[in-house]
N, C-alpha and C positions, 0 to 999 in steps of 0.2 A: 598458534605461531604469532609472536609479538614481532613488534617493528624492528626489536633489537637486532634480530636475525636476519631480517632483510637487507639486500644489499642497494647500493644508493639508487639506482634505478628501479628496483621494486619498491623501495618508499616514495619516490616520486608517483608511479602507477598508484601505490594506494590512496596517496593525497590526491589525485586527480578522481578515483575511482570513490573516492568519500566526498569530494565537491559533486561531482555528477549525482550521486543518490541524492544527497542534500537538494539541490537544487529540483530534482524529481519531485523529491516528496512536499517540499515547499509549494510547488506548484500547484501537483495533484490535490493537495488536500488545503488549497485556500480558498477564501470565503469566496461561496457563489463560483468556483472554478474559474476565476479571473485569470488564472495563469496555466491554463490546462496545454496549452499550445506546447507548454514546456516538454509535452510527449514527443514532440516531431525532433526536438532539439537532444533528446537523451537517452531515447528508445530507438532500437535499431527497428529497421522497416518490417522486419518479418522476424521480432520479437518469439519468443517460445515462452507460453505461460503455464505455470501448473497451479492446482489448490483454488480455485476463484469460485467463488458459490455463484451461480448463474450459469458458469462456462467460461473458459480460459480466453482471452485476450489473445489474437492471433495478430496483430498491427497495428499500428497509428488511432484508426479511427475505431476498432473494437476497444483497444485501452481507453480511448477517451469517453466511449461509450458506458464502459464498467464504471468510472467514477461519476459520469452523469447521473446513471440510474441510480447509485448508492445515493446521491445527495439530492436525488428528488423525493428519496422515502426519507432521511435523514439529515435534519438541517440543524443550524447552530452549532454544527461541529467544531469541537474543541480536541485539536490533534497534539498529542504530546508525543515526542522522541525521549522515550527513555534510556537506551542505548544504541550506538551506533560503531560497527566494528568492521575496517576497510583493511584489505591488502591487494595484492597487485592483481587479482581475478574477479575477486569476491568481496560485497559489501553484505551485511547482516545488520539488519535493525529492528530493534524491538519497542513497540509503541503503544500507547492507549487512547481511545478515543470517548470523547464524551458529547451525547448529540440528543436532539430529539426526535423522536420517530413520530414523523410528521405526514409521511406517504406511505400508500402500501407497500407491503414488501412479505415477499414468499406468501403470498395469497390472504396476509394477515391485513385488516383496516388499522390506518392510526390511530394511536390513541394520545399522542400530543407530550407523555410520558417521555423523561429521559431516559438514556439506556446509556450504559458504562460496559465496555468489553476492551480486549485486547487482542497483540497479534503479533506476527513476527513475519519477517519477510529477507530471503536472501536473493541478492541480483549477482547475476555473471556477466562481468562488464569484458568485452572487447573493444580496443582502438576507442576508448571513452563513451560508447554507448551500451546500454543496457540490453544483452542478446537474451539474457532467460531470466525468470521472476519464480521463485516459490515462495508460496503466500499460506502464510496460516492464520487465518480468525479464529476467535474464541467463538464459535457459530454455535455452540452448547449455549453458553451464557447470552448472546444474544437473541436466540430465538425463543429461548427461556423467557426475557425480558420482555419481549414483545407479545408473549401471549401464544408461539407458534409450536409451543410443545406441551404435550396433555399434564396436566395438574398432577401430582405425584397422591397415591392415596394417604 
């Protein structure tokens, strides 16, 4: 649905939702997670999440823990937002990440190599907060690059 079909109120909500998602992504993908507390400001306390590797976050602290664990395994992360689409209820983002595999992940010891992968996320927002998240990471590519998958014959 393009913004031309949204009424004025819906356009305002779409822009607010877009700004919330941008603040969330900026904080959760900041170097060394210096802005991780943005979760407290942009995510509902009882958030519902789907598709997170290692288990779905269910509150602010578990959401922060997900990002801390990820950044303890993958450092020097470069996050690129490739597309962002918002309406009065949802924000969808397509992104790519380049990082170094510097900490154990999925039972695999780090190699220090650079890995590149991408993914998509869909946020549902209510009253200016993310209340539900669907995450899809290209796990096959990520796991293949760190050596967590058997080599093809």
